[in-house]
C-alpha positions in Angstrom: 91.3 10.4 80.2 94.6 8.8 81.5 98.0 9.5 79.9 98.1 5.9 78.7 94.8 6.2 76.9 95.9 9.5 75.4 99.1 8.0 74.2 97.3 5.0 72.6 94.9 7.4 70.8 97.9 9.4 69.5 99.7 6.4 68.2 96.6 5.1 66.4 96.0 8.6 64.9 99.5 8.7 63.6 99.1 5.3 62.1 95.8 6.3 60.5 97.5 9.4 59.0 100.4 7.4 57.6 97.9 5.0 56.0 96.0 7.8 54.4 99.1 9.6 53.2 100.4 6.6 51.3 97.0 5.2 50.1 95.6 8.4 48.6 97.0 8.8 45.1 95.7 12.3 44.4 98.3 15.0 45.0 95.6 17.7 44.8 93.6 16.0 47.6 96.7 15.5 49.7 97.6 19.2 49.3 94.1 20.1 50.4 94.5 17.9 53.5 98.0 19.4 54.2 96.5 22.9 54.2 93.6 21.8 56.4 96.0 20.2 58.8 98.1 23.3 59.0 95.0 25.3 59.9 94.0 22.6 62.3 97.2 23.3 64.3 96.3 27.0 64.1 92.8 26.4 65.3 94.1 24.2 68.1 96.1 27.1 69.4 93.1 29.6 69.2 90.8 27.0 70.7 93.1 26.3 73.6 93.1 30.0 74.6 89.3 30.0 74.5 89.0 26.7 76.3 91.4 27.4 79.2 91.2 31.2 79.5 87.8 31.8 78.1 89.2 34.5 75.9 88.7 35.3 72.2 91.7 36.6 70.2 91.5 38.4 66.9 95.3 38.8 66.6 96.7 35.3 66.6 97.4 35.7 62.9 100.4 37.9 64.0 102.0 34.8 65.5 101.1 32.7 62.5 102.6 35.0 59.9 105.3 36.2 62.2 106.9 32.7 62.4 107.3 32.7 58.6 108.8 36.2 58.6 111.3 35.3 61.3 112.4 32.2 59.5 112.6 34.0 56.2 114.7 36.8 57.5 117.0 34.5 59.4 117.6 32.4 56.3 117.9 35.4 54.0 120.6 37.0 56.2 122.2 33.5 56.9 122.0 34.3 60.6 121.1 30.8 61.5 120.6 27.4 59.9 117.1 26.4 59.0 116.6 24.0 62.0 117.8 26.7 64.4 115.6 29.3 62.7 112.5 27.2 63.3 113.3 26.8 67.0 114.2 30.6 67.3 110.9 31.6 65.6 108.7 29.5 67.9 110.7 30.5 71.0 110.7 34.2 70.3 107.0 34.2 69.6 106.3 32.3 72.8 108.4 34.6 74.9 106.9 37.7 73.3 103.4 36.3 73.8 104.1 35.6 77.5 105.3 39.2 78.1 102.4 40.6 76.1 100.0 38.3 78.0 101.2 39.6 81.4 99.7 42.9 80.3 96.6 42.1 78.2 95.1 39.1 80.0 94.3 41.5 82.8 91.7 43.0 80.5 88.4 41.1 80.4 85.9 40.4 77.7 85.6 42.2 74.4 88.4 44.7 75.4 90.8 41.8 75.3 89.7 40.9 71.8 90.1 44.5 70.7 93.6 44.7 72.1 94.7 41.5 70.3 93.2 42.9 67.1 95.2 46.1 67.6 98.4 44.3 68.2 97.9 42.0 65.2 97.0 44.8 62.8 100.1 46.7 64.0 102.3 43.9 62.8 100.3 43.6 59.6 101.0 47.3 58.8 104.6 47.0 59.7 105.1 44.0 57.4 103.2 45.7 54.6 105.2 49.0 54.7 108.6 47.6 55.4 109.4 46.9 51.8 113.1 46.9 52.2 113.0 44.3 55.0 109.9 42.1 54.4 109.2 42.8 50.7 106.1 44.8 51.6 102.9 43.7 49.9 104.9 41.5 47.5 105.8 39.2 50.4 109.0 37.3 51.2 110.3 34.1 49.6 111.8 31.7 52.1 115.1 30.2 50.9 114.9 26.8 52.5 118.1 24.7 52.3 118.3 21.5 50.2 118.1 19.4 53.4 116.0 19.9 56.5 116.5 17.8 59.7 118.6 15.5 57.6 116.0 14.8 55.0 116.0 16.1 51.4 113.7 19.1 51.0 112.3 17.7 47.7 111.1 14.6 49.6 109.5 16.6 52.4 107.6 18.8 50.0 106.0 15.9 48.2 102.2 16.0 48.9 102.2 12.7 50.8 105.2 13.6 53.0 104.0 17.1 53.6 100.6 15.9 54.8 102.2 13.2 57.0 104.6 15.7 58.5 101.7 18.2 59.3 99.5 15.4 60.6 102.2 14.0 62.9 103.0 17.5 64.2 99.2 18.1 64.9 98.9 14.8 66.7 102.0 15.3 68.8 100.9 18.7 69.9 97.4 17.4 70.7 99.1 14.6 72.8 101.4 17.1 74.6 98.6 19.5 75.4 96.3 16.8 76.5 98.9 15.4 78.9 99.7 18.9 80.2 96.1 19.5 81.0 95.9 16.4 83.0 98.5 17.9 85.4 98.1 20.6 88.0 98.5 23.2 85.3 95.2 22.2 83.7 93.3 22.3 87.0 94.7 25.7 87.9 93.8 27.3 84.5 90.3 25.8 84.7 89.9 27.3 88.2 91.0 30.7 87.1 88.8 30.5 84.0 85.7 29.6 86.1 86.1 32.1 88.8 89.3 34.2 89.1 88.3 35.9 92.3 87.6 32.6 94.1 90.8 31.2 92.8 92.7 34.0 94.4 91.0 33.4 97.7 92.3 29.8 97.8 95.9 31.0 97.1 96.2 30.6 93.3 98.3 33.2 91.5 96.1 33.9 88.5 98.1 36.2 86.2 101.0 33.9 85.3 98.8 30.8 84.5 96.7 33.0 82.2 99.7 34.5 80.5 101.2 31.0 80.2 98.1 29.7 78.4 98.3 32.8 76.0 102.0 32.0 75.3 101.3 28.3 74.8 98.5 29.2 72.4 100.8 31.6 70.5 103.6 28.9 70.3 101.2 26.4 68.8 100.0 28.9 66.2 103.7 29.7 65.5 104.2 26.0 64.7 101.3 26.3 62.2 103.1 29.3 60.7 106.3 27.2 60.3 104.4 24.4 58.6 102.7 26.9 56.3 106.1 28.5 55.4 107.5 25.1 54.7 104.5 24.1 52.5 104.4 27.3 50.4 108.0 28.7 50.7 106.4 32.1 51.0 105.0 34.5 53.5 103.1 37.8 52.9 101.3 40.4 55.0 98.0 38.7 54.2 99.0 36.0 56.7 99.1 38.6 59.5 95.7 40.1 58.8 92.9 39.9 61.3 90.7 38.2 58.8 92.9 35.1 59.1 92.2 35.0 62.8 88.5 35.5 62.2 88.5 32.6 59.8 90.2 30.4 62.3 87.7 31.4 65.0 84.9 30.2 62.7 86.7 26.9 62.5 86.9 26.8 66.3 83.2 27.6 66.7 82.2 25.0 64.1 84.4 22.3 65.6 83.7 23.1 69.2 86.2 24.4 71.7 85.2 22.3 74.8 87.2 19.3 73.4 90.8 19.7 72.3 90.1 17.9 69.1 87.1 20.1 68.2 89.0 23.0 66.7 91.1 20.8 64.4 88.0 19.0 63.3 86.4 22.4 62.6 89.4 23.2 60.3 88.9 20.0 58.4 85.2 20.7 58.0 85.9 24.2 56.8 88.3 23.1 54.1 86.1 20.2 53.0 83.1 22.4 52.7 85.1 25.1 51.0 86.4 22.6 48.4 83.0 21.0 47.9 81.0 24.2 47.6 83.6 25.9 45.6 82.6 23.8 42.6 78.9 24.7 42.9 78.6 28.2 44.3 80.5 31.4 43.9 79.4 32.6 47.3 80.4 29.6 49.3 81.3 31.8 52.3 77.6 32.8 52.6 76.6 29.1 52.6 79.3 28.4 55.2 78.0 31.4 57.2 74.5 29.8 57.3 76.2 26.6 58.4 78.0 28.5 61.2 74.7 30.0 62.4 73.0 26.6 62.4 75.9 25.2 64.5 75.7 28.0 67.0 71.9 27.7 67.2 71.5 23.9 67.4 74.9 22.6 68.5 76.6 25.2 70.7 79.4 22.8 71.5 80.1 22.4 67.8 80.5 19.3 65.7 82.8 17.6 68.3 80.2 18.2 71.0 77.5 16.7 68.9 79.6 13.6 68.1 80.4 13.2 71.8 76.7 13.3 72.7 75.9 10.7 70.0 78.7 8.4 71.1 77.8 5.3 73.1 80.4 6.3 75.7 80.0 9.6 77.4 83.5 10.6 78.6 83.5 13.5 81.0 84.5 16.8 79.4 87.3 18.5 81.4 86.6 21.7 79.5 83.2 22.1 81.2 83.2 24.5 84.1 81.0 22.2 86.1 83.7 19.6 86.1 86.6 21.6 87.2 88.8 19.8 89.7 89.3 22.9 91.9 86.7 23.8 94.5 85.7 27.1 93.0 82.5 28.5 91.7 81.4 27.2 88.3 80.0 30.5 87.2 81.7 31.6 84.0 83.5 35.0 84.0 
């Protein structure tokens, strides 16, 4: 898809989100959509890592909760204004993830997932036990100022504006990532994902692109953490736990990772199913688990893949190994 078409789709999506934000009168429903959109950003980051690197992470919750803790501590100590604290949180996490990625992306398969799990749980334990710094298991209240980016905080926290803010952030990140992947960076990471050894033979340096994808994925998840911290005004060790990463991986699988918009769609499906089944079943996770198994068995590309197959147009999927623009083997690693 061309950059012009991507931009048009992004503008239409933002307009649709604005229309929904101001036409839905239920604050409860808007709050549900806001939470779903925050996790859609989270799922986008995790799905990007799986799509471009072919790697599964169980530790991305560390970046999600870590962003909230960095902002909370900076504001509590008055070390930086809120706007700078947001930028610092995302930047620090991206740099840390890049340096970490230079080490752990060398490890293939399940070992990579276990390493990310270990790193994530290390931060979880640190946050839970550092009562004097992070509040321990009680969590940390985030003291947001009365105004943020020139707008009154009371206005930003209204359900309609919170949903619209989260939605616009999601669409802008989708647009930026889609444009980035149309460039040489996207082709290189696809080549490395499909066959790293063959990519080296044609002169591609494979380590830095893979670490860059890991860092970009972490930065996107950190943005989701910022939105969550803004929405709730609170962060706790629970947001760092591996189960949060596991839940997000379920969203990615349900939505489908071969399209960029698949993981966000999976997050929306997850929260809609959770809200709907929560009124009828105490064990809704079991029902969702059955749904997950059905998706894996009958629609391996997720809901997004099924929708693409049913669509009258059949746009080529740049995430498919067979359609990589680099002349390398299409055999998955």
